[in-house]
C-alpha positions in Angstrom: 181.8 83.8 140.3 183.3 80.6 142.2 186.8 80.6 142.6 187.6 77.8 140.4 186.1 80.0 137.5 188.1 82.9 138.3 191.3 80.5 137.7 191.1 78.7 134.6 192.5 75.3 134.0 193.2 74.4 137.5 191.8 71.2 137.1 191.6 68.4 133.8 188.5 66.7 134.2 185.9 64.7 132.3 182.3 64.4 132.7 182.6 60.6 134.0 182.1 60.7 137.7 185.2 58.1 138.3 187.3 59.8 136.3 190.9 60.5 137.3 191.4 64.4 138.1 195.0 66.2 136.9 195.5 68.8 139.5 197.9 71.8 138.6 200.5 73.1 140.6 198.7 75.9 141.7 195.9 73.9 142.9 198.2 71.4 145.0 199.4 74.9 146.4 196.0 75.9 147.6 195.3 72.9 149.2 198.6 72.8 151.0 197.8 76.1 152.4 194.8 75.3 153.6 195.9 72.0 154.9 198.6 74.0 157.0 195.9 76.2 158.8 194.0 73.0 159.7 197.3 71.6 160.8 197.7 74.4 163.0 194.2 74.5 164.2 194.4 71.1 165.3 198.0 71.6 166.7 197.3 74.4 168.9 194.4 72.9 171.0 196.2 69.6 171.9 199.5 71.4 172.5 198.7 73.7 174.5 196.5 71.5 176.7 199.8 69.4 177.5 201.5 72.8 178.7 198.9 73.8 181.3 200.6 72.3 184.3 203.9 74.5 183.6 202.0 77.7 182.8 200.3 77.4 185.8 203.5 76.9 187.8 205.5 79.7 186.2 202.2 82.4 186.1 200.9 81.5 189.1 197.6 80.5 187.8 195.1 78.2 189.9 193.0 75.4 188.4 189.9 77.7 187.2 192.4 79.9 185.4 194.1 77.3 183.7 190.9 76.2 182.5 190.2 79.4 180.6 193.4 79.4 178.6 191.2 76.8 177.3 187.9 77.9 177.3 188.8 81.3 176.2 189.7 79.7 172.9 186.6 77.4 172.7 184.3 80.4 173.4 185.7 82.7 170.5 186.2 79.8 168.2 182.1 78.2 168.9 180.8 81.5 169.4 181.5 83.1 166.0 182.2 79.9 163.6 178.8 80.6 161.9 179.2 84.2 161.6 182.7 83.5 160.4 181.9 80.8 157.5 178.5 83.2 156.5 181.4 86.2 156.4 183.5 84.8 154.0 180.7 84.2 151.4 179.8 87.9 151.9 182.7 89.7 152.1 185.2 87.6 150.3 186.5 84.3 151.1 190.0 85.4 150.3 189.7 88.5 152.1 188.5 87.1 155.4 190.9 84.2 155.0 193.9 86.7 154.7 192.9 89.0 157.7 192.1 86.0 160.1 195.1 83.9 159.7 197.0 87.2 160.1 195.5 88.0 163.6 195.9 84.0 164.3 200.0 84.2 164.1 200.0 87.7 165.9 197.8 86.3 168.8 200.4 83.3 169.0 203.1 85.6 169.3 201.6 87.8 171.9 200.7 84.7 173.6 204.1 83.3 173.9 205.8 86.6 175.3 203.1 87.8 177.9 203.9 87.3 181.4 200.5 88.0 182.9 197.9 85.2 183.2 194.9 87.5 182.2 196.4 89.1 179.1 197.2 85.1 177.7 193.8 84.3 178.3 192.8 87.2 176.2 195.2 86.2 173.6 193.7 83.1 173.6 190.3 84.6 173.2 191.7 86.7 170.4 193.3 83.5 168.5 189.5 81.4 168.8 188.2 84.3 167.2 190.6 84.5 164.4 190.4 80.6 164.1 186.3 81.2 163.8 187.1 82.6 160.4 190.0 81.1 159.4 188.5 77.1 159.8 185.3 77.6 157.9 187.1 79.8 155.3 189.5 77.6 154.5 187.0 74.7 154.1 184.8 76.8 151.8 187.7 77.6 149.6 188.4 73.9 149.3 184.8 73.1 148.5 184.6 75.7 145.8 187.8 75.3 144.3 187.6 71.5 144.2 184.3 70.4 142.0 181.7 67.9 144.1 182.4 64.9 143.6 186.0 62.3 143.6 187.8 65.8 143.3 186.3 67.2 146.4 186.2 63.9 148.2 190.2 63.7 147.5 190.9 67.0 148.7 188.7 66.3 151.7 190.4 63.5 152.4 193.8 65.2 152.5 192.4 67.7 154.5 191.4 65.7 157.1 194.8 64.2 157.5 196.5 67.5 158.5 193.6 68.1 161.0 193.9 64.7 162.8 197.8 64.6 162.3 197.9 68.2 163.6 195.8 67.1 166.8 198.1 64.0 167.5 201.2 65.8 166.7 200.2 68.0 169.5 200.0 65.8 172.1 203.7 64.8 171.3 205.4 68.2 170.5 203.5 69.6 173.5 205.6 67.4 175.8 208.7 67.6 173.9 208.3 71.9 174.0 207.1 72.0 177.4 210.2 70.3 178.3 212.0 73.3 177.0 209.7 76.0 178.0 205.8 76.1 177.9 206.1 79.4 175.6 207.2 77.3 172.8 203.9 75.9 172.6 202.8 79.5 171.7 205.4 80.4 169.6 206.2 77.6 167.5 203.3 77.9 165.2 204.2 81.4 164.4 206.3 81.1 161.5 204.3 78.3 159.7 201.5 80.6 160.1 203.5 83.4 158.3 204.6 81.3 155.8 201.2 80.0 154.9 200.0 83.7 155.0 202.4 84.8 152.3 201.9 81.5 150.1 197.9 82.6 150.3 198.7 86.0 149.1 200.1 84.6 146.0 198.3 81.5 145.2 194.5 82.1 146.7 192.6 83.8 143.8 190.6 86.9 144.4 186.6 86.1 144.7 183.5 88.4 144.6 181.9 89.6 147.8 178.3 88.4 147.6 175.8 91.1 146.1 173.2 90.8 149.1 172.8 89.4 152.4 175.4 91.7 153.8 173.0 94.3 155.7 171.5 92.1 158.5 172.9 94.0 161.5 170.3 92.5 164.0 170.9 89.1 163.0 174.6 89.4 163.3 174.4 90.9 166.6 171.8 88.3 168.1 173.6 85.4 166.4 176.8 86.3 167.7 175.7 87.4 171.4 173.5 84.1 171.7 176.0 81.8 170.4 178.8 83.4 172.5 176.5 83.4 175.6 175.7 79.4 175.0 179.1 78.6 174.8 180.2 80.3 177.7 177.6 78.9 179.5 178.3 75.2 178.6 182.1 75.7 179.5 181.3 77.3 182.7 178.6 75.0 184.0 180.7 72.4 185.3 182.4 74.8 188.1 179.5 76.9 188.6 176.9 73.7 188.6 174.4 72.8 186.1 171.3 73.7 188.3 172.9 77.0 189.7 170.5 79.5 189.2 172.8 81.7 187.3 173.6 78.6 184.9 169.6 78.1 184.4 169.4 82.0 184.0 172.2 82.4 181.5 170.7 79.3 179.2 167.6 81.0 179.2 168.7 84.2 177.9 170.9 82.4 175.4 168.1 80.5 174.0 166.1 83.9 173.7 168.9 85.3 171.7 168.9 82.8 169.6 165.0 82.6 169.0 165.0 86.4 168.5 167.8 85.5 165.7 165.4 83.0 164.0 162.5 85.6 163.7 165.0 88.2 162.3 165.9 85.9 159.8 162.7 84.8 158.9 161.4 88.2 158.3 164.3 90.0 156.5 164.7 90.0 152.7 168.4 89.3 152.6 169.1 87.2 155.7 172.5 86.3 157.1 171.7 82.6 157.5 169.1 81.0 155.2 167.1 78.8 157.4 165.9 76.5 154.8 169.4 75.1 154.7 168.1 73.0 157.7 165.3 71.5 155.9 167.9 69.3 154.0 167.9 65.8 155.7 171.5 65.0 155.0 172.7 68.2 155.9 171.0 67.9 159.3 172.1 64.2 159.9 175.8 65.4 158.8 175.5 68.1 161.8 174.3 65.8 164.5 176.9 62.9 163.1 179.7 65.4 163.8 178.7 66.1 167.5 178.4 62.4 168.1 181.7 61.9 166.2 184.0 64.6 167.7 181.9 65.0 171.0 182.4 61.5 171.9 186.0 61.3 170.7 187.3 64.4 172.2 185.8 63.5 175.6 187.3 60.3 175.4 190.5 61.3 174.8 190.0 64.1 177.6 189.1 61.0 180.2 192.2 58.9 179.1 194.5 61.6 179.4 193.8 61.9 182.8 193.3 58.3 183.6 196.6 57.3 182.2 198.2 60.4 183.9 196.8 60.4 187.4 195.5 56.9 187.6 198.6 55.1 186.1 201.0 57.6 186.7 202.3 57.8 183.2 204.4 60.9 182.0 202.6 63.3 179.6 204.9 61.8 176.6 204.1 58.0 177.7 200.3 59.1 177.6 200.7 60.6 174.2 202.6 58.0 172.6 199.9 55.6 173.8 197.0 57.3 172.1 199.3 57.8 169.0 198.0 55.0 167.0 194.7 56.8 166.6 196.3 59.4 164.9 198.6 57.6 162.7 195.8 55.4 161.5 193.9 58.7 160.4 196.9 59.9 158.8 197.6 56.6 156.8 193.8 55.9 156.1 192.1 59.1 155.4 193.5 60.0 151.8 191.7 56.7 150.7 188.7 57.8 152.3 187.4 59.7 149.2 187.6 56.8 146.8 185.6 55.0 149.6 183.2 57.8 149.7 182.9 57.8 145.9 182.1 54.0 146.0 179.7 53.4 148.7 178.3 57.0 149.5 178.5 59.3 152.6 175.8 58.0 154.3 177.3 54.2 154.6 180.6 55.4 155.3 179.3 57.6 158.3 177.4 54.5 159.8 180.8 52.5 159.7 182.8 55.0 161.4 180.5 55.8 164.1 179.7 52.1 164.2 183.6 51.6 164.6 183.8 54.3 167.5 181.0 53.1 169.4 182.6 49.3 169.2 185.9 51.4 170.7 184.1 52.8 173.7 182.3 49.5 174.5 185.4 47.7 174.5 186.9 49.7 176.9 184.1 50.3 179.3 183.6 46.5 179.7 187.7 45.7 179.4 188.9 48.6 181.1 190.3 48.4 185.1 192.3 50.0 187.5 195.4 48.4 186.4 194.5 47.7 182.4 196.9 45.8 179.8 197.8 48.3 177.2 197.9 45.9 174.5 194.4 44.1 175.5 192.5 47.1 176.7 193.7 50.1 175.2 195.0 49.2 172.1 192.1 47.7 170.5 190.0 50.8 171.5 192.3 53.2 170.2 192.5 51.4 167.0 188.8 51.5 166.5 188.7 55.0 167.4 191.5 55.9 164.7 189.4 54.1 161.7 186.1 55.7 163.2 187.6 59.4 163.0 189.1 58.4 159.6 186.0 57.4 158.1 183.8 59.9 159.6 185.2 63.3 159.2 185.9 63.4 155.5 182.5 61.2 155.0 180.9 64.1 157.0 182.2 67.0 155.8 181.6 65.8 152.2 177.7 65.1 153.0 177.5 68.7 155.1 178.6 70.7 152.2 177.3 68.4 149.0 174.8 70.2 147.0 175.1 73.5 148.5 175.8 76.4 146.0 179.1 78.1 146.0 177.3 81.1 147.5 176.7 79.3 150.7 179.3 77.4 151.3 180.8 79.2 154.1 177.6 79.0 155.5 177.3 75.4 155.3 181.4 74.9 156.2 180.4 77.2 159.3 177.2 75.4 160.2 179.0 71.9 160.4 181.9 73.1 162.3 179.6 75.3 164.9 178.1 72.1 165.3 181.2 70.0 165.9 182.6 72.6 168.2 179.6 73.5 170.1 178.4 70.0 170.2 181.8 68.6 171.4 181.8 71.3 174.1 178.7 70.2 175.7 179.3 66.7 175.7 182.9 67.6 177.3 181.2 69.6 179.9 178.9 67.1 180.7 181.5 64.3 180.8 183.7 66.6 183.2 180.8 67.1 185.5 180.2 63.0 185.8 183.8 62.5 186.1 184.4 65.2 188.6 181.3 64.2 190.7 182.4 60.9 191.3 183.5 59.3 194.5 187.2 61.2 194.0 187.6 64.5 194.5 188.6 66.6 191.1 192.2 67.5 192.4 193.0 64.1 193.5 196.4 62.9 192.8 195.3 59.3 191.9 192.0 58.2 189.6 190.5 55.0 189.6 188.3 53.4 186.9 185.5 53.7 188.7 185.6 57.6 188.7 185.3 57.6 184.6 182.8 55.0 184.3 180.1 57.4 184.2 181.7 59.3 181.6 182.6 56.4 179.6 178.8 55.4 179.5 177.6 59.1 178.3 180.1 58.8 175.8 179.0 55.4 174.4 175.4 56.5 174.5 176.2 59.8 172.6 177.9 57.6 169.7 175.1 54.9 169.8 172.7 57.5 169.5 174.6 59.2 166.6 174.9 56.0 165.2 170.8 55.2 165.3 170.5 58.8 163.6 172.8 57.7 160.8 171.6 54.3 160.1 167.9 55.1 160.3 167.6 56.5 156.6 169.5 53.3 155.3 166.7 51.3 157.0 164.2 53.3 155.3 165.5 53.0 151.9 166.0 56.5 151.5 162.7 57.9 151.4 163.9 61.4 150.1 167.1 62.0 148.5 168.4 65.5 149.1 172.0 65.0 148.1 171.8 62.0 145.7 175.6 61.9 144.5 177.1 61.7 147.9 174.2 60.3 150.1 173.4 57.3 148.2 172.4 55.0 151.0 
């Protein structure tokens, strides 16, 4: 039984694909809860990043320890996303969502009160674990509540607004809250998470756990161990060295664990993850597209924050305001992307999105300098990136979950978000290695544009490869139509 089946008359709909849907107050309430959680996820990542220098000063943490305040979250989040999404399918989305959101709120509260750097990193890891369950579960609740087509596209558009707004707002709020004390960057999300939890108890209906597929202990162990080891190796490789024997050994062990997971899933009667989902071309392309989109976007913002602050001497708040137009464009444009997807299909929208990102990176790569003019060099890139992210996120999420049965929506959501987080971590790690491996030392007070050029080349290359992957089926006139409604190219 799906969520929409358990709530009668949530929507007023017709059989016409382009018909207007009337959403009830309860349906809007469910969407609001999911959007708040999405907002908090985006807010947390960017807001804490701005507070790192203040945290290091008060708690006496060196650069390596500060890095693990971010990496600890990434490790828990990226390592368990796929399991988190599938657990929601197997144990019930509502139950998983409520428990994970409660843990997220508690970890936020504890993180704002501790005085020990190690405990702070532990709370970040726990918070990442919680987010690994809330993020895919929230999305699977959305995709099972809203019928595939215009309703779901519209809901995903609104969902995307809050994700992007959370990230862009975090840059500004982080600067403001850090000036009052870094602990507020941890404590501020707590009341919102508690309010969302209370609303979720009332609004989100109970759903029935799956009858099969919940007894794959070997699959769960090898998946979690392999994914967490892979993420740990990626985020720690820049400091240790990519060619370091330990790095290579950890990569080999992670590969062995994930290979074992695949072998287990192919032999067990009720697998944790149905591997045949990866045979759907549109879903595979959606997962590759999100790596190109989020990996390049996150890495570019990482370089820009360092360049604008260390290279140009801008304050954190001024830097955040400089990059804010991208977030504003996403907030304004995203609500209309669902209609564009209905009209043009996900394939064409994804091509337009990654094409816009590629153009933005290329512009800054060729126009940027040690003293760039903001209006000429930075604004055009920021605008192109804003449109690219706005067009791409909703379209990719729609394509990644289209045509998937309700019983596997958590799996599809977890898969695409795992690709997004782990892929972004890999691209960011490679970018960091290129940037810190330049002619300037990693901790140098100033940074020149040439130091970031190799990273910009990598980010641009990732986007262009993603563009080639997404445009290829359109050039072939769609030899197969795995998702004919949404992915009509």
